[in-house]
One Martini backbone bead per residue (centre of mass of N, CA, C, O) as a GRO file, in nm:
protein
  242
    1MET     BB    1 -16.715 -28.861   8.361
    2LYS     BB    2 -16.822 -28.614   8.200
    3LYS     BB    3 -16.702 -28.399   8.388
    4LEU     BB    4 -16.405 -28.486   8.352
    5LEU     BB    5 -16.391 -28.444   8.048
    6LEU     BB    6 -16.470 -28.143   8.046
    7PHE     BB    7 -16.239 -28.044   8.227
    8THR     BB    8 -16.007 -28.137   8.043
    9ILE     BB    9 -16.083 -27.972   7.794
   10ILE     BB   10 -16.071 -27.694   7.927
   11CYS     BB   11 -15.775 -27.708   8.014
   12PHE     BB   12 -15.665 -27.741   7.727
   13MET     BB   13 -15.789 -27.465   7.613
   14MET     BB   14 -15.621 -27.286   7.840
   15LEU     BB   15 -15.373 -27.301   7.709
   16PRO     BB   16 -15.124 -27.149   7.590
   17THR     BB   17 -15.079 -27.032   7.260
   18LYS     BB   18 -14.741 -27.022   7.275
   19ILE     BB   19 -14.698 -27.301   7.252
   20LYS     BB   20 -14.526 -27.524   7.124
   21ALA     BB   21 -14.581 -27.771   6.904
   22GLN     BB   22 -14.434 -28.001   7.057
   23ASN     BB   23 -14.590 -27.948   7.326
   24ASP     BB   24 -14.872 -27.998   7.223
   25GLY     BB   25 -14.830 -28.299   7.170
   26ALA     BB   26 -14.759 -28.381   7.460
   27VAL     BB   27 -15.015 -28.281   7.600
   28ALA     BB   28 -15.219 -28.439   7.433
   29GLY     BB   29 -15.104 -28.717   7.507
   30ALA     BB   30 -15.154 -28.693   7.813
   31VAL     BB   31 -15.458 -28.658   7.802
   32VAL     BB   32 -15.525 -28.917   7.652
   33GLY     BB   33 -15.381 -29.108   7.848
   34GLY     BB   34 -15.554 -29.033   8.094
   35LEU     BB   35 -15.828 -29.119   7.974
   36LEU     BB   36 -15.749 -29.413   7.923
   37ALA     BB   37 -15.688 -29.483   8.217
   38ILE     BB   38 -15.970 -29.426   8.321
   39GLY     BB   39 -16.113 -29.626   8.135
   40ALA     BB   40 -15.959 -29.876   8.236
   41GLY     BB   41 -16.057 -29.860   8.528
   42VAL     BB   42 -16.359 -29.888   8.469
   43ALA     BB   43 -16.336 -30.156   8.314
   44ALA     BB   44 -16.211 -30.320   8.546
   45VAL     BB   45 -16.446 -30.293   8.745
   46LYS     BB   46 -16.661 -30.415   8.559
   47GLN     BB   47 -16.520 -30.688   8.528
   48MET     BB   48 -16.520 -30.756   8.830
   49GLN     BB   49 -16.824 -30.756   8.868
   50GLU     BB   50 -16.887 -30.984   8.669
   51GLN     BB   51 -16.706 -31.193   8.807
   52ALA     BB   52 -16.841 -31.182   9.090
   53GLU     BB   53 -17.132 -31.256   8.996
   54LEU     BB   54 -17.062 -31.526   8.872
   55LYS     BB   55 -16.942 -31.662   9.126
   56ALA     BB   56 -17.194 -31.629   9.303
   57THR     BB   57 -17.382 -31.791   9.122
   58GLN     BB   58 -17.219 -32.054   9.142
   59TYR     BB   59 -17.248 -32.085   9.444
   60ILE     BB   60 -17.555 -32.106   9.456
   61LEU     BB   61 -17.586 -32.350   9.261
   62ALA     BB   62 -17.401 -32.545   9.441
   63HIS     BB   63 -17.532 -32.471   9.758
   64HIS     BB   64 -17.849 -32.362   9.657
   65PRO     BB   65 -18.100 -32.543   9.517
   66GLU     BB   66 -18.358 -32.386   9.631
   67LEU     BB   67 -18.270 -32.176   9.417
   68GLU     BB   68 -18.459 -32.131   9.110
   69SER     BB   69 -18.534 -31.806   9.133
   70PHE     BB   70 -18.311 -31.523   9.076
   71SER     BB   71 -18.154 -31.231   9.195
   72LEU     BB   72 -17.817 -31.078   9.129
   73LYS     BB   73 -17.641 -30.813   9.318
   74THR     BB   74 -17.425 -30.581   9.379
   75LEU     BB   75 -17.327 -30.319   9.626
   76ASP     BB   76 -17.000 -30.218   9.566
   77PHE     BB   77 -16.921 -30.094   9.261
   78ASP     BB   78 -17.056 -29.834   9.264
   79GLY     BB   79 -16.826 -29.573   9.225
   80LYS     BB   80 -16.570 -29.742   9.205
   81LYS     BB   81 -16.238 -29.786   9.230
   82LEU     BB   82 -15.974 -29.986   9.200
   83LYS     BB   83 -15.834 -29.896   9.470
   84ASP     BB   84 -16.087 -29.942   9.646
   85MET     BB   85 -16.123 -30.255   9.605
   86SER     BB   86 -15.855 -30.349   9.749
   87ALA     BB   87 -15.994 -30.258  10.044
   88VAL     BB   88 -16.201 -30.466  10.038
   89SER     BB   89 -16.355 -30.708  10.282
   90VAL     BB   90 -16.656 -30.699  10.151
   91ILE     BB   91 -16.898 -30.857   9.952
   92SER     BB   92 -17.225 -30.761   9.846
   93TYR     BB   93 -17.539 -30.943   9.785
   94LYS     BB   94 -17.836 -30.926   9.621
   95ILE     BB   95 -18.119 -31.145   9.691
   96GLN     BB   96 -18.409 -31.240   9.482
   97GLU     BB   97 -18.700 -31.380   9.445
   98PHE     BB   98 -18.915 -31.533   9.182
   99THR     BB   99 -19.169 -31.561   8.945
  100PRO     BB  100 -19.194 -31.719   8.658
  101GLU     BB  101 -19.238 -31.474   8.395
  102ASP     BB  102 -19.350 -31.221   8.227
  103LYS     BB  103 -19.209 -30.976   8.362
  104PRO     BB  104 -19.096 -31.002   8.647
  105GLU     BB  105 -19.114 -30.969   8.993
  106LEU     BB  106 -18.951 -30.866   9.288
  107ASN     BB  107 -19.130 -31.070   9.553
  108GLY     BB  108 -18.942 -31.235   9.719
  109LYS     BB  109 -18.707 -31.355   9.886
  110LYS     BB  110 -18.454 -31.220  10.093
  111GLN     BB  111 -18.093 -31.193  10.042
  112VAL     BB  112 -17.747 -31.210  10.165
  113LEU     BB  113 -17.423 -31.215  10.020
  114PHE     BB  114 -17.109 -31.291  10.150
  115ALA     BB  115 -16.767 -31.182  10.061
  116PHE     BB  116 -16.491 -31.266  10.224
  117THR     BB  117 -16.176 -31.121  10.239
  118SER     BB  118 -15.838 -31.167  10.169
  119GLN     BB  119 -15.529 -31.121  10.139
  120GLY     BB  120 -15.488 -31.101   9.788
  121TRP     BB  121 -15.768 -31.100   9.615
  122ILE     BB  122 -15.609 -30.890   9.443
  123SER     BB  123 -15.469 -30.893   9.117
  124GLU     BB  124 -15.346 -30.888   8.799
  125SER     BB  125 -15.559 -31.139   8.737
  126GLY     BB  126 -15.760 -31.054   8.965
  127ILE     BB  127 -15.970 -31.267   9.122
  128ASN     BB  128 -15.922 -31.462   9.422
  129PHE     BB  129 -16.146 -31.713   9.527
  130ASP     BB  130 -15.965 -31.856   9.750
  131LYS     BB  131 -15.997 -31.565   9.929
  132ILE     BB  132 -16.306 -31.655   9.982
  133THR     BB  133 -16.589 -31.617  10.203
  134TRP     BB  134 -16.906 -31.755  10.244
  135TYR     BB  135 -17.233 -31.581  10.336
  136LEU     BB  136 -17.573 -31.659  10.406
  137ILE     BB  137 -17.860 -31.436  10.450
  138ASP     BB  138 -18.137 -31.320  10.617
  139ASP     BB  139 -18.347 -31.114  10.791
  140VAL     BB  140 -18.323 -31.268  11.058
  141GLU     BB  141 -18.013 -31.279  11.076
  142TRP     BB  142 -17.964 -30.978  11.052
  143MET     BB  143 -18.116 -30.898  11.308
  144HIS     BB  144 -17.941 -31.058  11.501
  145MET     BB  145 -17.681 -30.906  11.435
  146MET     BB  146 -17.779 -30.617  11.508
  147ILE     BB  147 -17.853 -30.674  11.799
  148ALA     BB  148 -17.572 -30.768  11.890
  149TYR     BB  149 -17.425 -30.507  11.805
  150VAL     BB  150 -17.589 -30.296  11.972
  151LYS     BB  151 -17.543 -30.425  12.249
  152VAL     BB  152 -17.220 -30.382  12.234
  153SER     BB  153 -17.247 -30.053  12.154
  154SER     BB  154 -17.453 -30.024  12.402
  155SER     BB  155 -17.692 -29.987  12.677
  156GLU     BB  156 -17.885 -30.156  12.512
  157LYS     BB  157 -18.043 -30.496  12.598
  158ASP     BB  158 -18.324 -30.510  12.479
  159GLU     BB  159 -18.440 -30.705  12.222
  160SER     BB  160 -18.725 -30.597  12.160
  161THR     BB  161 -18.645 -30.300  12.137
  162LEU     BB  162 -18.434 -30.337  11.917
  163GLU     BB  163 -18.614 -30.456  11.697
  164THR     BB  164 -18.813 -30.223  11.673
  165THR     BB  165 -18.602 -30.000  11.614
  166LEU     BB  166 -18.465 -30.135  11.361
  167LYS     BB  167 -18.722 -30.143  11.179
  168GLU     BB  168 -18.750 -29.819  11.187
  169GLY     BB  169 -18.444 -29.791  11.149
  170ARG     BB  170 -18.083 -29.709  11.163
  171VAL     BB  171 -17.744 -29.747  11.117
  172VAL     BB  172 -17.499 -29.530  11.238
  173ASN     BB  173 -17.225 -29.386  11.364
  174LYS     BB  174 -17.380 -29.307  11.660
  175GLY     BB  175 -17.624 -29.522  11.589
  176VAL     BB  176 -17.973 -29.522  11.621
  177LYS     BB  177 -18.212 -29.418  11.378
  178ILE     BB  178 -18.520 -29.224  11.361
  179LYS     BB  179 -18.472 -29.066  11.118
  180SER     BB  180 -18.330 -28.785  11.296
  181LYS     BB  181 -18.327 -28.963  11.558
  182LEU     BB  182 -18.136 -29.048  11.834
  183VAL     BB  183 -18.212 -29.347  12.024
  184ILE     BB  184 -17.920 -29.510  12.004
  185PRO     BB  185 -17.633 -29.468  12.149
  186PHE     BB  186 -17.305 -29.497  12.117
  187PHE     BB  187 -17.014 -29.558  12.218
  188LYS     BB  188 -16.728 -29.377  12.305
  189LEU     BB  189 -16.432 -29.434  12.124
  190GLU     BB  190 -16.135 -29.517  12.052
  191GLY     BB  191 -15.951 -29.635  11.783
  192ASP     BB  192 -15.812 -29.872  11.997
  193MET     BB  193 -16.108 -29.976  12.059
  194TYR     BB  194 -16.284 -30.283  12.171
  195VAL     BB  195 -16.594 -30.466  12.124
  196VAL     BB  196 -16.701 -30.805  12.208
  197THR     BB  197 -16.893 -31.073  12.040
  198ASP     BB  198 -17.004 -31.408  12.048
  199TYR     BB  199 -17.214 -31.495  11.800
  200SER     BB  200 -17.076 -31.761  11.665
  201GLU     BB  201 -16.913 -32.029  11.517
  202ASP     BB  202 -16.802 -31.816  11.284
  203MET     BB  203 -16.833 -31.538  11.467
  204LYS     BB  204 -16.735 -31.209  11.553
  205LEU     BB  205 -16.831 -30.904  11.699
  206VAL     BB  206 -16.704 -30.565  11.634
  207TYR     BB  207 -16.662 -30.267  11.819
  208ASN     BB  208 -16.578 -29.970  11.641
  209GLU     BB  209 -16.555 -29.670  11.573
  210ARG     BB  210 -16.746 -29.661  11.266
  211SER     BB  211 -16.760 -29.993  11.289
  212LEU     BB  212 -16.803 -30.323  11.161
  213GLY     BB  213 -16.679 -30.615  11.295
  214ILE     BB  214 -16.560 -30.932  11.147
  215PHE     BB  215 -16.468 -31.236  11.294
  216LEU     BB  216 -16.316 -31.509  11.144
  217LYS     BB  217 -16.245 -31.816  11.266
  218ALA     BB  218 -16.129 -31.981  11.025
  219THR     BB  219 -15.923 -31.733  10.912
  220LYS     BB  220 -15.863 -31.484  11.109
  221ASP     BB  221 -16.038 -31.248  11.000
  222LEU     BB  222 -16.074 -30.889  10.991
  223VAL     BB  223 -16.366 -30.731  10.900
  224GLN     BB  224 -16.517 -30.441  10.738
  225MET     BB  225 -16.815 -30.242  10.772
  226GLY     BB  226 -16.971 -29.995  10.648
  227ARG     BB  227 -17.232 -29.784  10.689
  228GLY     BB  228 -17.338 -29.788  10.401
  229ASP     BB  229 -17.380 -30.097  10.388
  230LEU     BB  230 -17.572 -30.125  10.626
  231ILE     BB  231 -17.796 -29.949  10.508
  232LYS     BB  232 -17.848 -30.103  10.245
  233ILE     BB  233 -17.925 -30.374  10.375
  234HIS     BB  234 -18.150 -30.276  10.563
  235GLU     BB  235 -18.328 -30.157  10.335
  236PHE     BB  236 -18.364 -30.416  10.175
  237PHE     BB  237 -18.520 -30.563  10.411
  238PHE     BB  238 -18.698 -30.288  10.562
  239ALA     BB  239 -18.825 -30.051  10.393
  240ASP     BB  240 -19.136 -30.160  10.395
  241GLU     BB  241 -19.151 -30.141  10.733
  242GLY     BB  242 -19.071 -29.834  10.818
   0.00000   0.00000   0.00000
């Protein structure tokens, strides 16, 4: 944001000095208007983040009374623009329990809450939470999902090998890497090719080159998780173990 403001100011200073006074006013107004629009977009995303975190907290309080002390934060809003958020098909929240005390440390159980979105989940009025499906998982469930996904995406089918590899490595565009070495390459597919596994009563996992697809049986929505989100979630669960 600071770099953008500095760039705008420099551009404004470089305008020809012979521009007529009335044009000066118009240009200045356009610059100010543009900066205000940028600021409004940033503020709108921030407001959406606060709204999304509040709704997720309400969901946890209503449906998971076993969570008595926890931290909740989204993974998705940092660095995102308003137009980026309208294309988001799943919002991910990091949840971690802690022991209540003065200046507590986040050292308890980790979970991730998914908010799967349906078309029209963002409107002029903000977020329509009637178009969101919630799904809470822990590290065990996440590992099961990743094993099932890598099995359908590659020629490696041994689950014990996959679990060991996934705990040490991470899923990237081309497969599973441990440090800089690609140890499990994914199948190379065309953009219109899909490989599917029936993961659970709630969802199917879909491999399409460069993305993890999750087909929700209840809503019949196919949502996609980007590699960046997969890496963030995997590191959240297993960074201390790798």
